A tleap script that builds the chain and sets N, CA, C and O, in Angstrom:
source leaprc.protein.ff14SB
mol = sequence {
  NMET LYS ILE LYS ARG ILE VAL GLU LEU LEU
  ASP ALA THR VAL TYR CYS GLY GLU ASP MET
  MET ASP VAL ASP LEU HIE SER ALA CYS ALA
  SER ASP MET MET SER ASP VAL LEU ALA PHE
  VAL LYS ASP GLN ALA LEU LEU ILE SER GLY
  LEU CYS ASN PRO GLN VAL VAL ARG THR ALA
  ASP MET MET ASP ILE ARG CYS ILE ALA LEU
  VAL ARG GLY LYS ARG PRO THR GLU ASP MET
  ILE ALA ILE ALA LYS GLU LYS GLY ILE ALA
  LEU ILE SER SER GLY HIE ARG MET TYR SER
  ALA CYS GLY THR LEU TYR ALA GLU GLY LEU
  GLN PRO GLY GLU LYS THR CVAL
}
set mol.1.N position { 12.673 7.512 -26.041 }
set mol.1.CA position { 13.672 7.264 -25.069 }
set mol.1.C position { 13.898 5.761 -24.977 }
set mol.1.O position { 12.944 4.990 -24.867 }
set mol.2.N position { 15.175 5.340 -25.021 }
set mol.2.CA position { 15.487 3.942 -25.001 }
set mol.2.C position { 15.344 3.446 -23.535 }
set mol.2.O position { 15.592 4.174 -22.573 }
set mol.3.N position { 14.926 2.158 -23.431 }
set mol.3.CA position { 14.680 1.535 -22.161 }
set mol.3.C position { 15.938 1.601 -21.313 }
set mol.3.O position { 15.810 1.794 -20.104 }
set mol.4.N position { 17.117 1.459 -21.838 }
set mol.4.CA position { 18.354 1.501 -21.083 }
set mol.4.C position { 18.504 2.867 -20.403 }
set mol.4.O position { 18.997 2.954 -19.279 }
set mol.5.N position { 18.075 3.931 -21.093 }
set mol.5.CA position { 18.143 5.339 -20.526 }
set mol.5.C position { 17.146 5.482 -19.293 }
set mol.5.O position { 17.444 6.134 -18.293 }
set mol.6.N position { 15.988 4.844 -19.447 }
set mol.6.CA position { 14.976 4.865 -18.315 }
set mol.6.C position { 15.598 4.134 -17.152 }
set mol.6.O position { 15.506 4.619 -16.025 }
set mol.7.N position { 16.245 2.962 -17.367 }
set mol.7.CA position { 16.912 2.234 -16.298 }
set mol.7.C position { 17.954 3.058 -15.636 }
set mol.7.O position { 18.042 3.042 -14.409 }
set mol.8.N position { 18.770 3.797 -16.385 }
set mol.8.CA position { 19.778 4.659 -15.834 }
set mol.8.C position { 19.115 5.768 -14.994 }
set mol.8.O position { 19.499 5.968 -13.841 }
set mol.9.N position { 18.113 6.502 -15.559 }
set mol.9.CA position { 17.527 7.666 -14.924 }
set mol.9.C position { 16.842 7.224 -13.554 }
set mol.9.O position { 16.863 7.950 -12.560 }
set mol.10.N position { 16.253 6.010 -13.583 }
set mol.10.CA position { 15.476 5.591 -12.412 }
set mol.10.C position { 16.319 4.701 -11.476 }
set mol.10.O position { 15.836 4.172 -10.475 }
set mol.11.N position { 17.607 4.564 -11.857 }
set mol.11.CA position { 18.508 3.689 -11.083 }
set mol.11.C position { 17.803 2.357 -10.795 }
set mol.11.O position { 17.757 1.915 -9.647 }
set mol.12.N position { 17.262 1.728 -11.821 }
set mol.12.CA position { 16.365 0.617 -11.765 }
set mol.12.C position { 17.134 -0.743 -11.953 }
set mol.12.O position { 18.188 -0.806 -12.585 }
set mol.13.N position { 16.554 -1.783 -11.382 }
set mol.13.CA position { 16.946 -3.145 -11.573 }
set mol.13.C position { 16.153 -3.732 -12.728 }
set mol.13.O position { 14.944 -3.518 -12.823 }
set mol.14.N position { 16.845 -4.498 -13.639 }
set mol.14.CA position { 16.174 -5.080 -14.738 }
set mol.14.C position { 15.887 -6.537 -14.343 }
set mol.14.O position { 16.811 -7.282 -14.016 }
set mol.15.N position { 14.594 -6.949 -14.374 }
set mol.15.CA position { 14.200 -8.325 -13.973 }
set mol.15.C position { 13.977 -9.204 -15.279 }
set mol.15.O position { 14.163 -10.420 -15.236 }
set mol.16.N position { 13.609 -8.613 -16.340 }
set mol.16.CA position { 13.581 -9.364 -17.631 }
set mol.16.C position { 13.537 -8.319 -18.741 }
set mol.16.O position { 13.195 -7.158 -18.516 }
set mol.17.N position { 13.894 -8.766 -19.954 }
set mol.17.CA position { 13.916 -7.842 -21.096 }
set mol.17.C position { 15.276 -7.206 -21.310 }
set mol.17.O position { 15.374 -6.118 -21.877 }
set mol.18.N position { 16.325 -7.879 -20.859 }
set mol.18.CA position { 17.733 -7.374 -21.076 }
set mol.18.C position { 17.972 -7.143 -22.575 }
set mol.18.O position { 18.676 -6.208 -22.957 }
set mol.19.N position { 17.413 -7.956 -23.376 }
set mol.19.CA position { 17.646 -7.821 -24.853 }
set mol.19.C position { 16.797 -6.744 -25.460 }
set mol.19.O position { 16.826 -6.565 -26.677 }
set mol.20.N position { 16.022 -5.998 -24.649 }
set mol.20.CA position { 15.161 -4.886 -25.128 }
set mol.20.C position { 15.673 -3.515 -24.786 }
set mol.20.O position { 14.969 -2.530 -25.005 }
set mol.21.N position { 16.892 -3.410 -24.248 }
set mol.21.CA position { 17.380 -2.213 -23.695 }
set mol.21.C position { 17.512 -1.049 -24.878 }
set mol.21.O position { 17.539 0.142 -24.571 }
set mol.22.N position { 17.583 -1.452 -26.100 }
set mol.22.CA position { 17.727 -0.411 -27.187 }
set mol.22.C position { 16.368 -0.106 -27.786 }
set mol.22.O position { 16.308 0.629 -28.772 }
set mol.23.N position { 15.219 -0.653 -27.223 }
set mol.23.CA position { 13.882 -0.312 -27.708 }
set mol.23.C position { 13.580 1.075 -27.341 }
set mol.23.O position { 13.810 1.496 -26.208 }
set mol.24.N position { 13.019 1.867 -28.363 }
set mol.24.CA position { 12.607 3.241 -28.077 }
set mol.24.C position { 11.162 3.268 -27.610 }
set mol.24.O position { 10.284 2.650 -28.211 }
set mol.25.N position { 10.941 3.978 -26.555 }
set mol.25.CA position { 9.550 4.276 -26.037 }
set mol.25.C position { 9.192 5.678 -26.304 }
set mol.25.O position { 9.998 6.587 -26.103 }
set mol.26.N position { 7.952 5.885 -26.770 }
set mol.26.CA position { 7.536 7.214 -27.143 }
set mol.26.C position { 6.695 7.915 -26.107 }
set mol.26.O position { 6.530 9.131 -26.201 }
set mol.27.N position { 6.161 7.237 -25.140 }
set mol.27.CA position { 5.300 7.826 -24.159 }
set mol.27.C position { 5.228 6.996 -22.870 }
set mol.27.O position { 5.794 5.905 -22.794 }
set mol.28.N position { 4.528 7.524 -21.860 }
set mol.28.CA position { 4.485 6.861 -20.590 }
set mol.28.C position { 3.073 7.069 -20.014 }
set mol.28.O position { 2.373 8.039 -20.304 }
set mol.29.N position { 2.722 6.116 -19.205 }
set mol.29.CA position { 1.432 6.183 -18.462 }
set mol.29.C position { 1.802 5.758 -16.983 }
set mol.29.O position { 2.558 4.806 -16.788 }
set mol.30.N position { 1.282 6.445 -16.007 }
set mol.30.CA position { 1.562 6.109 -14.609 }
set mol.30.C position { 0.237 5.929 -13.870 }
set mol.30.O position { -0.572 6.850 -13.753 }
set mol.31.N position { 0.049 4.691 -13.374 }
set mol.31.CA position { -1.170 4.468 -12.589 }
set mol.31.C position { -1.024 3.156 -11.779 }
set mol.31.O position { -0.298 2.233 -12.152 }
set mol.32.N position { -1.726 3.137 -10.703 }
set mol.32.CA position { -1.867 1.898 -9.918 }
set mol.32.C position { -3.261 1.250 -10.247 }
set mol.32.O position { -3.593 0.165 -9.769 }
set mol.33.N position { -3.997 1.930 -11.033 }
set mol.33.CA position { -5.400 1.449 -11.407 }
set mol.33.C position { -5.362 0.950 -12.834 }
set mol.33.O position { -5.167 1.756 -13.744 }
set mol.34.N position { -5.533 -0.307 -13.070 }
set mol.34.CA position { -5.362 -0.899 -14.389 }
set mol.34.C position { -6.542 -0.432 -15.266 }
set mol.34.O position { -6.415 -0.481 -16.490 }
set mol.35.N position { -7.672 0.013 -14.709 }
set mol.35.CA position { -8.757 0.513 -15.496 }
set mol.35.C position { -8.325 1.814 -16.166 }
set mol.35.O position { -8.722 2.084 -17.300 }
set mol.36.N position { -7.516 2.624 -15.480 }
set mol.36.CA position { -6.977 3.833 -16.058 }
set mol.36.C position { -6.002 3.571 -17.222 }
set mol.36.O position { -5.943 4.299 -18.213 }
set mol.37.N position { -5.261 2.505 -17.032 }
set mol.37.CA position { -4.263 2.111 -18.039 }
set mol.37.C position { -5.026 1.679 -19.332 }
set mol.37.O position { -4.559 1.919 -20.445 }
set mol.38.N position { -6.180 1.052 -19.155 }
set mol.38.CA position { -6.980 0.577 -20.308 }
set mol.38.C position { -7.477 1.793 -21.160 }
set mol.38.O position { -7.737 1.640 -22.353 }
set mol.39.N position { -7.598 2.938 -20.564 }
set mol.39.CA position { -8.037 4.164 -21.187 }
set mol.39.C position { -6.923 4.890 -21.854 }
set mol.39.O position { -7.166 5.962 -22.407 }
set mol.40.N position { -5.715 4.391 -21.848 }
set mol.40.CA position { -4.510 4.987 -22.369 }
set mol.40.C position { -4.354 4.566 -23.848 }
set mol.40.O position { -4.612 3.422 -24.220 }
set mol.41.N position { -3.946 5.481 -24.620 }
set mol.41.CA position { -3.644 5.202 -26.080 }
set mol.41.C position { -2.319 4.483 -26.169 }
set mol.41.O position { -1.281 5.003 -25.759 }
set mol.42.N position { -2.370 3.263 -26.719 }
set mol.42.CA position { -1.148 2.482 -26.877 }
set mol.42.C position { -0.216 3.011 -27.905 }
set mol.42.O position { -0.661 3.349 -29.002 }
set mol.43.N position { 1.071 3.107 -27.619 }
set mol.43.CA position { 2.032 3.620 -28.580 }
set mol.43.C position { 3.408 3.443 -28.055 }
set mol.43.O position { 4.004 4.397 -27.555 }
set mol.44.N position { 3.955 2.226 -28.150 }
set mol.44.CA position { 5.348 1.957 -27.709 }
set mol.44.C position { 5.545 2.622 -26.333 }
set mol.44.O position { 6.401 3.500 -26.227 }
set mol.45.N position { 4.836 2.273 -25.327 }
set mol.45.CA position { 4.825 2.992 -24.100 }
set mol.45.C position { 5.461 2.298 -22.893 }
set mol.45.O position { 5.701 1.091 -22.891 }
set mol.46.N position { 5.708 3.068 -21.924 }
set mol.46.CA position { 6.190 2.629 -20.595 }
set mol.46.C position { 4.990 2.733 -19.621 }
set mol.46.O position { 4.257 3.722 -19.649 }
set mol.47.N position { 4.802 1.755 -18.801 }
set mol.47.CA position { 3.806 1.768 -17.716 }
set mol.47.C position { 4.588 1.884 -16.407 }
set mol.47.O position { 5.433 1.045 -16.094 }
set mol.48.N position { 4.290 2.929 -15.659 }
set mol.48.CA position { 4.879 3.126 -14.396 }
set mol.48.C position { 3.838 2.856 -13.298 }
set mol.48.O position { 2.807 3.526 -13.258 }
set mol.49.N position { 4.081 1.929 -12.450 }
set mol.49.CA position { 3.080 1.497 -11.441 }
set mol.49.C position { 3.702 0.998 -10.198 }
set mol.49.O position { 4.832 0.511 -10.225 }
set mol.50.N position { 2.973 1.103 -9.045 }
set mol.50.CA position { 3.386 0.523 -7.833 }
set mol.50.C position { 2.572 -0.709 -7.510 }
set mol.50.O position { 2.771 -1.326 -6.464 }
set mol.51.N position { 1.650 -1.080 -8.398 }
set mol.51.CA position { 0.868 -2.320 -8.271 }
set mol.51.C position { 1.680 -3.476 -8.681 }
set mol.51.O position { 2.278 -3.453 -9.757 }
set mol.52.N position { 1.736 -4.493 -7.880 }
set mol.52.CA position { 2.675 -5.600 -8.074 }
set mol.52.C position { 1.948 -6.879 -8.112 }
set mol.52.O position { 1.933 -7.597 -7.113 }
set mol.53.N position { 1.326 -7.220 -9.230 }
set mol.53.CA position { 0.623 -8.464 -9.412 }
set mol.53.C position { 0.566 -8.859 -10.891 }
set mol.53.O position { 0.740 -7.979 -11.733 }
set mol.54.N position { 0.347 -10.054 -11.242 }
set mol.54.CA position { 0.342 -10.469 -12.717 }
set mol.54.C position { -0.645 -9.705 -13.542 }
set mol.54.O position { -0.465 -9.595 -14.755 }
set mol.55.N position { -1.683 -9.169 -12.944 }
set mol.55.CA position { -2.632 -8.439 -13.813 }
set mol.55.C position { -1.985 -7.191 -14.476 }
set mol.55.O position { -2.418 -6.763 -15.546 }
set mol.56.N position { -0.997 -6.645 -13.860 }
set mol.56.CA position { -0.282 -5.484 -14.371 }
set mol.56.C position { 0.373 -5.958 -15.723 }
set mol.56.O position { 0.255 -5.250 -16.723 }
set mol.57.N position { 0.995 -7.036 -15.759 }
set mol.57.CA position { 1.632 -7.502 -17.011 }
set mol.57.C position { 0.572 -7.871 -18.073 }
set mol.57.O position { 0.751 -7.610 -19.263 }
set mol.58.N position { -0.479 -8.453 -17.633 }
set mol.58.CA position { -1.575 -8.837 -18.640 }
set mol.58.C position { -2.184 -7.608 -19.250 }
set mol.58.O position { -2.509 -7.591 -20.437 }
set mol.59.N position { -2.352 -6.518 -18.402 }
set mol.59.CA position { -2.884 -5.280 -18.913 }
set mol.59.C position { -1.902 -4.656 -19.884 }
set mol.59.O position { -2.285 -4.201 -20.962 }
set mol.60.N position { -0.634 -4.635 -19.499 }
set mol.60.CA position { 0.384 -4.062 -20.364 }
set mol.60.C position { 0.430 -4.793 -21.669 }
set mol.60.O position { 0.642 -4.174 -22.711 }
set mol.61.N position { 0.243 -6.065 -21.653 }
set mol.61.CA position { 0.256 -6.858 -22.912 }
set mol.61.C position { -0.915 -6.502 -23.811 }
set mol.61.O position { -0.746 -6.368 -25.023 }
set mol.62.N position { -2.070 -6.351 -23.247 }
set mol.62.CA position { -3.290 -5.946 -23.978 }
set mol.62.C position { -3.117 -4.561 -24.670 }
set mol.62.O position { -3.686 -4.308 -25.732 }
set mol.63.N position { -2.301 -3.667 -24.019 }
set mol.63.CA position { -2.186 -2.383 -24.462 }
set mol.63.C position { -0.904 -2.136 -25.350 }
set mol.63.O position { -0.591 -0.999 -25.705 }
set mol.64.N position { -0.246 -3.153 -25.658 }
set mol.64.CA position { 1.029 -3.072 -26.360 }
set mol.64.C position { 2.070 -2.237 -25.667 }
set mol.64.O position { 2.858 -1.568 -26.337 }
set mol.65.N position { 2.106 -2.248 -24.360 }
set mol.65.CA position { 3.068 -1.587 -23.538 }
set mol.65.C position { 4.343 -2.443 -23.560 }
set mol.65.O position { 4.294 -3.648 -23.309 }
set mol.66.N position { 5.498 -1.800 -23.866 }
set mol.66.CA position { 6.739 -2.481 -24.039 }
set mol.66.C position { 7.563 -2.673 -22.779 }
set mol.66.O position { 8.395 -3.578 -22.718 }
set mol.67.N position { 7.338 -1.809 -21.740 }
set mol.67.CA position { 8.135 -1.885 -20.514 }
set mol.67.C position { 7.251 -1.517 -19.347 }
set mol.67.O position { 6.383 -0.654 -19.479 }
set mol.68.N position { 7.450 -2.145 -18.221 }
set mol.68.CA position { 6.745 -1.821 -16.953 }
set mol.68.C position { 7.895 -1.439 -15.963 }
set mol.68.O position { 8.881 -2.156 -15.790 }
set mol.69.N position { 7.685 -0.262 -15.337 }
set mol.69.CA position { 8.604 0.148 -14.261 }
set mol.69.C position { 7.780 0.148 -12.978 }
set mol.69.O position { 6.847 0.922 -12.766 }
set mol.70.N position { 8.216 -0.798 -12.140 }
set mol.70.CA position { 7.624 -0.818 -10.779 }
set mol.70.C position { 8.355 0.246 -9.905 }
set mol.70.O position { 9.581 0.349 -9.921 }
set mol.71.N position { 7.556 1.020 -9.153 }
set mol.71.CA position { 8.196 2.068 -8.359 }
set mol.71.C position { 7.952 1.801 -6.845 }
set mol.71.O position { 7.315 0.821 -6.458 }
set mol.72.N position { 8.472 2.691 -6.045 }
set mol.72.CA position { 8.401 2.623 -4.587 }
set mol.72.C position { 9.072 1.292 -4.078 }
set mol.72.O position { 8.690 0.722 -3.056 }
set mol.73.N position { 10.058 0.864 -4.837 }
set mol.73.CA position { 10.831 -0.281 -4.346 }
set mol.73.C position { 10.145 -1.640 -4.488 }
set mol.73.O position { 10.629 -2.646 -3.970 }
set mol.74.N position { 9.041 -1.657 -5.177 }
set mol.74.CA position { 8.340 -2.889 -5.373 }
set mol.74.C position { 9.132 -3.819 -6.215 }
set mol.74.O position { 9.778 -3.394 -7.172 }
set mol.75.N position { 9.104 -5.095 -5.886 }
set mol.75.CA position { 9.819 -6.126 -6.711 }
set mol.75.C position { 8.787 -7.063 -7.309 }
set mol.75.O position { 7.843 -7.458 -6.625 }
set mol.76.N position { 8.942 -7.408 -8.515 }
set mol.76.CA position { 7.981 -8.312 -9.247 }
set mol.76.C position { 7.984 -9.685 -8.650 }
set mol.76.O position { 9.021 -10.178 -8.205 }
set mol.77.N position { 6.805 -10.319 -8.636 }
set mol.77.CA position { 6.697 -11.734 -8.281 }
set mol.77.C position { 7.280 -12.654 -9.387 }
set mol.77.O position { 7.497 -12.200 -10.510 }
set mol.78.N position { 7.509 -13.822 -9.099 }
set mol.78.CA position { 8.016 -14.809 -10.093 }
set mol.78.C position { 6.978 -14.931 -11.208 }
set mol.78.O position { 7.351 -14.991 -12.380 }
set mol.79.N position { 5.691 -14.968 -10.878 }
set mol.79.CA position { 4.618 -15.052 -11.854 }
set mol.79.C position { 4.737 -13.817 -12.859 }
set mol.79.O position { 4.673 -13.959 -14.080 }
set mol.80.N position { 4.905 -12.671 -12.262 }
set mol.80.CA position { 5.047 -11.473 -13.124 }
set mol.80.C position { 6.174 -11.564 -14.087 }
set mol.80.O position { 6.047 -11.211 -15.260 }
set mol.81.N position { 7.324 -12.056 -13.572 }
set mol.81.CA position { 8.543 -12.139 -14.449 }
set mol.81.C position { 8.332 -13.182 -15.526 }
set mol.81.O position { 8.786 -12.989 -16.654 }
set mol.82.N position { 7.666 -14.273 -15.223 }
set mol.82.CA position { 7.425 -15.346 -16.214 }
set mol.82.C position { 6.531 -14.863 -17.280 }
set mol.82.O position { 6.790 -15.117 -18.456 }
set mol.83.N position { 5.434 -14.142 -16.919 }
set mol.83.CA position { 4.494 -13.666 -17.943 }
set mol.83.C position { 5.165 -12.560 -18.791 }
set mol.83.O position { 4.982 -12.549 -20.008 }
set mol.84.N position { 5.905 -11.666 -18.208 }
set mol.84.CA position { 6.549 -10.610 -18.920 }
set mol.84.C position { 7.531 -11.192 -19.948 }
set mol.84.O position { 7.626 -10.722 -21.081 }
set mol.85.N position { 8.279 -12.266 -19.496 }
set mol.85.CA position { 9.201 -12.882 -20.501 }
set mol.85.C position { 8.442 -13.532 -21.601 }
set mol.85.O position { 8.842 -13.435 -22.761 }
set mol.86.N position { 7.387 -14.177 -21.298 }
set mol.86.CA position { 6.561 -14.851 -22.314 }
set mol.86.C position { 5.931 -13.801 -23.304 }
set mol.86.O position { 5.811 -14.066 -24.500 }
set mol.87.N position { 5.545 -12.639 -22.782 }
set mol.87.CA position { 4.943 -11.632 -23.621 }
set mol.87.C position { 5.937 -10.653 -24.279 }
set mol.87.O position { 5.538 -9.815 -25.087 }
set mol.88.N position { 7.173 -10.758 -23.944 }
set mol.88.CA position { 8.200 -9.882 -24.491 }
set mol.88.C position { 8.061 -8.441 -23.956 }
set mol.88.O position { 8.164 -7.474 -24.711 }
set mol.89.N position { 7.828 -8.327 -22.659 }
set mol.89.CA position { 7.733 -6.976 -21.985 }
set mol.89.C position { 8.904 -6.842 -21.046 }
set mol.89.O position { 9.118 -7.743 -20.235 }
set mol.90.N position { 9.663 -5.790 -21.100 }
set mol.90.CA position { 10.697 -5.528 -20.138 }
set mol.90.C position { 10.081 -5.154 -18.802 }
set mol.90.O position { 9.081 -4.442 -18.715 }
set mol.91.N position { 10.721 -5.665 -17.777 }
set mol.91.CA position { 10.176 -5.423 -16.388 }
set mol.91.C position { 11.307 -4.960 -15.525 }
set mol.91.O position { 12.282 -5.685 -15.329 }
set mol.92.N position { 11.192 -3.737 -14.995 }
set mol.92.CA position { 12.165 -3.128 -14.192 }
set mol.92.C position { 11.625 -2.629 -12.896 }
set mol.92.O position { 10.411 -2.475 -12.769 }
set mol.93.N position { 12.485 -2.359 -11.889 }
set mol.93.CA position { 11.991 -1.889 -10.564 }
set mol.93.C position { 12.897 -0.770 -10.095 }
set mol.93.O position { 14.115 -0.820 -10.269 }
set mol.94.N position { 12.290 0.237 -9.499 }
set mol.94.CA position { 13.037 1.394 -8.967 }
set mol.94.C position { 12.541 1.779 -7.548 }
set mol.94.O position { 11.395 1.562 -7.153 }
set mol.95.N position { 13.480 2.347 -6.852 }
set mol.95.CA position { 13.120 2.844 -5.502 }
set mol.95.C position { 12.452 4.184 -5.546 }
set mol.95.O position { 11.937 4.653 -4.531 }
set mol.96.N position { 12.444 4.815 -6.700 }
set mol.96.CA position { 11.762 6.173 -6.849 }
set mol.96.C position { 10.313 6.053 -6.560 }
set mol.96.O position { 9.691 5.026 -6.831 }
set mol.97.N position { 9.776 7.085 -6.018 }
set mol.97.CA position { 8.325 7.181 -5.867 }
set mol.97.C position { 7.697 7.522 -7.301 }
set mol.97.O position { 8.384 8.033 -8.185 }
set mol.98.N position { 6.493 7.239 -7.452 }
set mol.98.CA position { 5.881 7.482 -8.751 }
set mol.98.C position { 6.077 8.882 -9.221 }
set mol.98.O position { 6.455 9.109 -10.370 }
set mol.99.N position { 5.828 9.829 -8.355 }
set mol.99.CA position { 5.826 11.257 -8.731 }
set mol.99.C position { 7.234 11.647 -9.237 }
set mol.99.O position { 7.367 12.275 -10.288 }
set mol.100.N position { 8.274 11.270 -8.483 }
set mol.100.CA position { 9.635 11.614 -8.936 }
set mol.100.C position { 10.001 10.843 -10.143 }
set mol.100.O position { 10.684 11.419 -10.990 }
set mol.101.N position { 9.632 9.596 -10.340 }
set mol.101.CA position { 9.924 8.827 -11.592 }
set mol.101.C position { 9.349 9.583 -12.780 }
set mol.101.O position { 10.035 9.844 -13.768 }
set mol.102.N position { 8.016 9.944 -12.651 }
set mol.102.CA position { 7.397 10.690 -13.786 }
set mol.102.C position { 8.077 11.944 -14.067 }
set mol.102.O position { 8.315 12.250 -15.235 }
set mol.103.N position { 8.436 12.756 -13.025 }
set mol.103.CA position { 9.060 14.027 -13.235 }
set mol.103.C position { 10.409 13.890 -13.854 }
set mol.103.O position { 10.770 14.665 -14.739 }
set mol.104.N position { 11.145 12.946 -13.422 }
set mol.104.CA position { 12.539 12.693 -14.014 }
set mol.104.C position { 12.412 12.302 -15.485 }
set mol.104.O position { 13.115 12.859 -16.328 }
set mol.105.N position { 11.562 11.392 -15.795 }
set mol.105.CA position { 11.403 11.010 -17.215 }
set mol.105.C position { 10.833 12.084 -18.050 }
set mol.105.O position { 11.274 12.226 -19.190 }
set mol.106.N position { 9.906 12.849 -17.609 }
set mol.106.CA position { 9.333 13.937 -18.348 }
set mol.106.C position { 10.387 14.980 -18.624 }
set mol.106.O position { 10.495 15.499 -19.734 }
set mol.107.N position { 11.176 15.285 -17.584 }
set mol.107.CA position { 12.242 16.346 -17.715 }
set mol.107.C position { 13.282 15.902 -18.799 }
set mol.107.O position { 13.901 16.741 -19.453 }
set mol.108.N position { 13.450 14.591 -18.963 }
set mol.108.CA position { 14.431 14.056 -19.962 }
set mol.108.C position { 13.768 13.882 -21.325 }
set mol.108.O position { 14.411 13.415 -22.265 }
set mol.109.N position { 12.499 14.248 -21.447 }
set mol.109.CA position { 11.820 14.258 -22.773 }
set mol.109.C position { 10.844 13.129 -23.070 }
set mol.109.O position { 10.281 13.088 -24.164 }
set mol.110.N position { 10.620 12.194 -22.115 }
set mol.110.CA position { 9.582 11.233 -22.372 }
set mol.110.C position { 8.208 11.861 -22.239 }
set mol.110.O position { 7.884 12.500 -21.238 }
set mol.111.N position { 7.415 11.662 -23.272 }
set mol.111.CA position { 6.098 12.386 -23.327 }
set mol.111.C position { 5.044 11.658 -22.675 }
set mol.111.O position { 5.102 10.430 -22.619 }
set mol.112.N position { 3.984 12.368 -22.123 }
set mol.112.CA position { 2.855 11.691 -21.597 }
set mol.112.C position { 1.994 11.099 -22.693 }
set mol.112.O position { 1.865 11.686 -23.767 }
set mol.113.N position { 1.409 9.955 -22.435 }
set mol.113.CA position { 0.498 9.412 -23.440 }
set mol.113.C position { -0.822 10.116 -23.472 }
set mol.113.O position { -1.121 10.933 -22.601 }
set mol.114.N position { -1.620 9.809 -24.472 }
set mol.114.CA position { -2.952 10.484 -24.513 }
set mol.114.C position { -3.986 9.476 -24.030 }
set mol.114.O position { -3.865 8.266 -24.223 }
set mol.115.N position { -4.956 10.008 -23.427 }
set mol.115.CA position { -6.131 9.233 -23.051 }
set mol.115.C position { -7.174 9.162 -24.126 }
set mol.115.O position { -7.412 10.153 -24.816 }
set mol.116.N position { -7.793 8.049 -24.288 }
set mol.116.CA position { -8.935 7.988 -25.204 }
set mol.116.C position { -10.172 8.671 -24.542 }
set mol.116.O position { -10.261 8.736 -23.316 }
set mol.117.N position { -11.055 9.142 -25.317 }
set mol.117.CA position { -12.179 9.758 -24.696 }
set mol.117.C position { -13.436 8.886 -24.674 }
set mol.117.O position { -14.472 9.311 -24.163 }
savepdb mol mol.pdb
quit
């Protein structure tokens, strides 16, 4: 699913990564716990989170996550935006709750990622 479609479905605001809207994402991971994200198999993924601090972007970078969608109306800090720009990660924000964001994206065909064992 292209990032621009995710932005449309979640009625999201794009904070950085405007040039990445045609990037295809193959799976998604949703968590507010970055330790859970580290157990996620990286694969052109979307990270859905309500956690709003620079560590989210650093974790996404380590896992080759291409886009972060903040939910529950959270807005990224200036530090988050700067790091995301530097790392080439799209950063968006939506008023959806995590549950509805996941359900909407899953219903449209975005697959769940796999966890490592």
